[in-house]
C-alpha positions in Angstrom: 94.4 108.8 140.7 91.5 111.1 141.3 88.8 109.9 143.6 86.2 109.5 140.8 88.3 106.8 139.1 87.5 103.1 139.3 89.6 100.0 138.6 89.1 98.4 135.1 88.7 95.1 136.9 85.4 96.3 138.3 83.9 96.4 134.8 85.4 93.5 132.8 85.6 89.7 133.0 87.7 87.1 131.1 86.1 85.0 128.4 87.6 81.7 127.3 85.5 80.1 124.6 87.3 77.6 122.4 86.6 76.7 118.8 86.0 73.1 119.7 83.5 72.4 116.9 85.5 74.3 114.3 82.5 76.4 113.3 84.5 79.7 113.3 87.0 80.0 110.4 87.9 83.7 110.3 91.4 83.9 111.9 92.6 87.3 113.1 95.8 88.7 114.6 96.4 91.6 116.9 98.5 94.6 115.8 100.5 97.0 117.9 98.3 99.8 116.5 95.4 98.3 118.5 93.6 96.8 115.5 92.5 93.3 114.5 94.3 92.2 111.3 94.0 89.1 109.0 96.4 86.6 110.5 99.5 85.7 108.4 100.3 82.7 110.7 101.0 79.3 109.0 98.2 77.2 110.4 98.9 74.0 108.4 98.7 71.1 110.8 97.5 73.4 113.6 94.7 72.2 115.9 92.3 75.1 115.4 90.1 73.7 118.2 92.3 75.3 120.7 91.9 78.8 119.3 89.8 81.2 121.2 86.5 82.6 119.8 86.0 86.3 120.1 82.6 87.8 119.5 81.4 91.3 118.6 82.0 93.9 121.4 84.6 91.7 123.1 88.2 92.6 123.5 91.5 90.8 123.0 94.9 92.0 124.2 98.5 91.0 124.5 100.3 91.5 127.8 103.6 90.2 126.5 106.5 92.4 125.5 104.7 95.6 126.5 107.8 97.3 127.8 109.8 96.4 124.7 107.1 97.7 122.3 106.1 100.7 124.5 102.5 99.8 123.8 99.9 97.4 125.0 98.1 95.8 122.0 94.4 95.7 122.7 91.5 95.9 120.3 87.7 95.8 120.3 86.0 93.5 117.8 83.6 95.5 115.7 82.1 95.1 112.2 82.0 91.3 112.3 80.1 89.0 114.6 82.8 86.4 115.5 86.4 85.3 114.8 89.1 83.2 116.2 92.5 84.3 117.6 95.5 82.8 119.2 95.0 81.2 122.6 97.9 83.3 123.8 95.6 86.4 123.8 93.4 87.1 126.8 89.8 87.8 125.7 87.5 89.8 127.9 84.2 91.6 127.8 82.4 94.3 129.8 80.1 92.9 132.5 77.3 95.4 132.0 77.3 97.5 128.9 74.6 99.8 130.4 77.3 100.9 132.9 80.3 101.0 130.6 80.3 101.1 126.8 82.9 99.0 125.0 83.6 101.9 122.6 84.3 104.2 125.5 86.7 101.7 127.1 88.4 101.3 123.8 88.9 105.1 123.6 90.6 104.9 127.0 92.9 102.1 125.8 93.8 104.3 122.7 95.3 107.1 124.8 99.1 107.5 124.8 98.9 107.9 128.6 97.4 104.4 128.9 100.4 102.9 127.0 102.8 104.8 129.2 101.1 103.4 132.3 101.2 99.9 130.9 104.8 100.2 129.9 105.7 101.5 133.4 104.1 98.5 135.1 105.4 95.9 132.6 108.4 94.4 134.4 107.9 90.7 133.9 110.4 88.6 131.9 113.3 89.8 129.8 111.1 91.8 127.4 108.7 93.3 130.0 105.4 91.6 130.3 102.4 93.1 132.1 100.7 91.1 134.9 97.0 90.6 134.4 96.3 91.7 138.0 98.2 95.0 137.4 96.1 95.6 134.3 92.9 95.1 136.2 94.0 97.6 138.8 94.4 100.4 136.2 91.8 103.0 136.8 89.5 105.1 134.6 86.7 107.6 135.0 83.3 106.3 134.1 80.6 109.0 133.7 76.9 108.2 133.1 76.1 106.0 130.1 74.4 109.0 128.4 77.6 111.0 128.7 79.6 108.1 127.4 77.4 107.8 124.3 77.8 111.5 123.7 81.7 111.2 123.9 81.8 108.1 121.7 79.5 109.8 119.1 81.7 112.9 118.9 84.8 110.7 118.7 83.3 108.5 115.9 82.5 111.5 113.8 86.2 112.3 113.6 87.2 108.6 113.4 84.8 108.0 110.5 86.0 111.1 108.7 89.6 109.9 108.9 88.6 106.5 107.6 86.7 108.0 104.7 89.7 110.2 103.7 92.0 107.1 103.9 89.6 105.1 101.7 89.5 108.0 99.1 93.3 108.1 99.2 93.5 104.4 98.7 91.3 104.7 95.5 93.4 107.6 94.2 96.6 105.6 94.9 95.1 102.6 93.0 94.2 104.8 90.1 97.8 106.1 89.9 99.2 102.6 90.1 96.8 101.3 87.5 97.9 104.0 85.1 101.6 103.3 85.8 101.1 99.6 85.1 99.2 100.4 81.9 102.0 102.6 80.6 105.2 101.2 81.9 104.5 97.5 82.6 101.9 96.6 80.0 103.4 99.1 77.5 100.1 100.5 76.6 101.2 104.1 76.8 99.7 106.5 74.2 101.5 106.3 70.8 101.8 109.3 68.4 98.1 108.8 67.5 97.0 108.6 71.1 96.3 104.9 70.9 97.7 102.2 73.2 101.2 101.3 72.0 101.5 97.6 72.3 97.9 96.5 71.4 98.0 99.0 68.4 100.9 97.1 66.9 103.8 99.0 68.4 107.1 97.3 67.7 108.5 95.3 70.6 112.2 94.1 70.7 113.9 91.6 72.9 116.2 93.0 75.6 118.8 90.6 76.7 119.6 92.3 80.0 116.0 92.3 81.1 115.3 88.9 79.3 112.0 90.3 78.0 110.5 92.2 75.1 110.2 96.0 75.5 109.1 98.8 73.2 111.5 99.8 70.5 113.7 102.7 71.7 113.4 101.7 75.4 116.4 100.6 77.4 117.3 98.6 80.6 117.5 101.6 83.0 118.3 102.1 86.7 117.0 104.5 89.3 120.2 106.6 89.3 119.5 107.4 85.6 116.3 109.3 86.4 117.1 110.8 89.8 119.9 111.7 92.3 120.3 109.3 95.2 121.5 110.5 98.6 121.8 108.6 101.9 121.9 109.9 105.4 125.0 111.2 107.1 126.9 108.4 108.9 129.9 110.5 109.9 131.3 111.4 113.3 128.6 114.2 113.8 125.7 111.7 113.5 123.5 112.5 116.6 123.8 110.4 119.7 120.8 109.1 121.5 120.9 111.8 124.1 121.0 114.6 121.5 117.4 113.9 120.3 114.4 115.6 121.8 110.7 115.7 121.4 110.8 119.1 119.8 113.5 121.3 118.2 114.8 122.8 115.0 115.2 119.8 112.6 113.0 116.7 112.4 115.2 113.7 112.2 113.3 110.9 110.4 113.6 107.4 111.8 112.2 104.1 110.5 108.8 104.6 112.3 108.3 107.9 110.4 108.1 106.1 107.0 105.4 103.4 106.9 103.7 101.4 104.1 101.2 104.2 103.8 103.7 107.1 103.7 104.9 109.5 106.4 103.7 109.1 110.0 104.5 112.0 112.3 102.9 110.6 115.5 106.3 110.1 117.2 109.0 112.5 116.2 112.6 113.2 117.2 114.4 116.5 116.6 117.9 117.8 116.7 119.1 121.4 117.3 120.0 123.8 114.6 123.7 123.5 115.6 123.6 119.7 115.2 121.8 120.0 111.9 124.4 122.4 110.5 127.2 119.9 111.4 125.7 117.2 109.1 126.7 117.0 105.5 124.1 114.8 103.9 120.5 113.7 104.1 118.6 117.1 104.2 115.3 117.0 102.5 114.0 119.3 99.8 110.4 119.7 98.8 109.3 117.1 96.3 111.9 114.6 97.5 111.0 110.9 97.7 112.2 109.0 100.7 112.8 105.2 100.9 113.7 103.1 103.9 116.7 100.8 103.2 117.1 98.8 106.4 114.8 96.4 108.4 111.4 97.5 106.9 112.9 98.1 103.4 110.9 99.8 100.7 108.6 102.0 102.6 108.1 105.2 100.6 107.3 108.8 101.7 106.8 112.0 99.6 108.0 115.3 101.1 105.3 117.7 99.7 104.7 121.4 100.2 101.9 120.7 102.6 104.0 119.1 105.3 104.5 121.3 108.3 108.2 120.6 108.9 110.6 123.0 107.1 113.8 121.3 108.2 113.9 117.5 107.9 116.8 115.0 107.7 116.8 111.3 107.1 118.7 108.8 109.3 121.2 106.3 107.9 118.6 103.7 107.2 117.0 105.7 104.4 117.8 107.3 101.0 116.5 110.4 99.3 115.5 110.0 95.6 115.5 113.5 94.0 114.2 114.8 90.7 111.6 117.6 91.2 110.8 117.6 87.5 109.2 114.1 87.6 108.7 113.7 91.4 105.2 112.3 91.1 106.3 109.8 88.5 109.2 108.8 90.7 107.0 108.4 93.8 104.4 106.3 91.9 107.1 104.1 90.4 108.8 103.4 93.7 105.4 102.3 95.2 104.6 100.0 92.2 104.4 96.3 92.4 107.2 96.2 89.8 109.6 98.0 92.1 108.6 96.0 95.2 109.5 92.8 93.4 112.9 94.3 92.4 113.6 95.5 96.0 112.8 92.0 97.4 115.1 90.4 94.8 118.0 92.7 95.7 117.8 92.6 99.5 120.9 91.6 101.4 121.4 90.7 105.0 119.6 88.0 107.0 118.7 89.2 110.6 118.2 92.7 109.4 117.4 93.1 105.6 119.0 96.0 103.9 119.3 97.6 100.5 122.5 99.6 100.1 122.7 102.3 97.4 125.0 100.1 95.3 122.2 97.5 95.1 119.6 100.1 94.4 121.6 101.1 91.3 121.8 97.5 90.2 118.0 97.2 89.9 117.2 97.2 86.2 113.8 97.9 84.6 112.3 99.0 81.2 112.8 102.7 80.7 111.9 105.0 77.8 114.9 106.3 75.9 116.1 109.9 76.0 114.0 110.8 73.0 110.8 109.8 74.8 109.0 112.3 77.2 106.7 109.7 78.6 107.8 110.2 82.2 107.0 113.9 82.1 103.6 113.2 80.4 102.9 110.6 83.1 103.9 113.0 85.8 101.4 115.6 84.5 98.7 112.9 84.5 99.1 111.9 88.1 99.7 115.4 89.5 96.0 116.1 90.1 95.7 112.7 91.8 98.7 113.3 94.0 97.6 116.8 94.9 94.3 115.4 96.1 96.1 112.7 98.1 98.2 115.4 99.7 95.1 117.5 100.6 93.4 114.5 102.2 96.6 113.6 104.1 96.7 117.2 105.5 93.1 116.8 106.6 93.9 113.4 108.2 96.8 115.0 110.2 94.5 117.7 111.5 91.8 115.1 112.3 94.3 113.0 114.1 95.2 115.9 116.3 91.5 116.5 117.1 91.1 112.8 117.8 94.0 112.9 120.3 92.5 116.0 121.9 89.2 114.2 122.4 91.0 111.2 123.9 92.9 113.5 126.3 89.7 115.1 127.4 88.1 111.9 128.7 90.6 111.8 131.5 89.0 115.0 132.8 85.4 114.1 132.3 83.2 114.8 135.3 81.8 111.6 136.8 78.4 111.1 138.4 78.4 108.7 141.3 77.6 105.3 139.8 76.3 102.2 141.7 77.3 99.0 139.8 74.4 96.7 139.5 76.6 93.6 140.0 78.3 94.9 143.1 
C-alpha cells in the first residue's frame, strides 16, 4: 500500500449495545448490495433483548461467507436514528468524525477493489469468512476533513440523482401496473362508448377453466398465444466456464443480469463471435422480454433500443418472450401481480425452483378474444410511460459509471499528514 495509507483499525471501534429494555422495534437486515433492508426473519418467540442496537452514522457488517459471495456486506445507517439487527453482525463506529467522515468511509467500502481485497483475505471456514483482525488491517487514504466533505458532496450529487430517477421510474411503473390491473384484472377497460366496461353494465360470463367470471368474448388464454417463447441453447456448443471473458463480442446474460428491477449490467460475461455463431437459440432482438426461469424465477427485463449491447444471448436459465407489436403490453403483463401469482403456483423443483416452458404454457389467464384489440390499445397507452422509464434507466447507467469513477478516484486522493487526536 502507498505510504499515505492508514489501517482502518486506527479509526473505528466496535459497539455492542443490546436491546435489553426492548425500546427499539425497527428490525433491519443487511444485504449483499451494502444496504439495510427491512428484515424478513421470523421473530416469533425470539428474544429481542439479545439483538444489537445500531444508531445513526454507525456501521454493521457481515464477515461470514465473504469468499462465497465475492462481497463483504457492510452498510452505514442513515435516514433513521436507531434500529436493531441480528447479534451476528459486528457493529462499529468511527472514533472521531472530525478526522474521518462516516460517509467517506462508506464510499471506500463501496469500491469493487475493497470487495476484491476482502474476498482475497477471506479464508476462514468452508465458505470463506473474513477475520476481524484482517479487516482492521485493511488500509485507506484519509485526506483532510475538508477534502473528505468535498468528495462526499460530489458523490452525493450523483447518488441523489440516481435515487431520484429510480423513484420516478417506480412511479411510472406503478402507473403502468395500475392501468393494467384496471383493464385486465378489474375488467374496467373502455367499452365502445369509452366508459369502464364492468361498472357500466358490461356482460360478464362464467369461465369454467378459470373458475371466475370474465367479460363476454374473452377466453382462458396462455402466454404462447400472444407471443413466441424461446429458451437458451443447451446443446453441445453451450459455452464452458473458461470461454467467458469480461469483454467480447456477445454479452451472455446470467441470472445476476436480470433482477427484480430489470437488467443489471454491473457484472457482465461475454463470448467470442465464433462461439456466438455456433449457438442456435437464445439470441435477443430489440423489444424482446426476458424472464428468468431458474432459482430467482420471474425476474423480468426489457431489451430496448437504448441498451448499448448489440449482441446479447440468454443462458439456459431464462426464456425470451417475443411479440414486438405489443412488447410493452407483454412486459407490463409479465411484471403484474397477476402473473407473479401464476408463476408461484406453477413453480417446480425444491432446492432450486424452476419454471420450464411447458409450465409457462400451462398458465391460464383472462384474455381478450381475437376480435378485441385491447392489447394493442393498452400498448399504445403505456408506450410513453415505458419510453420515459427507458430514458431514466439510460441516465442511471451513465450516472452509475460516473459514481464508479468517483469511487476509483478516492484511492488516488492526495493526503495531508494527519495526527490522530486519540493516538
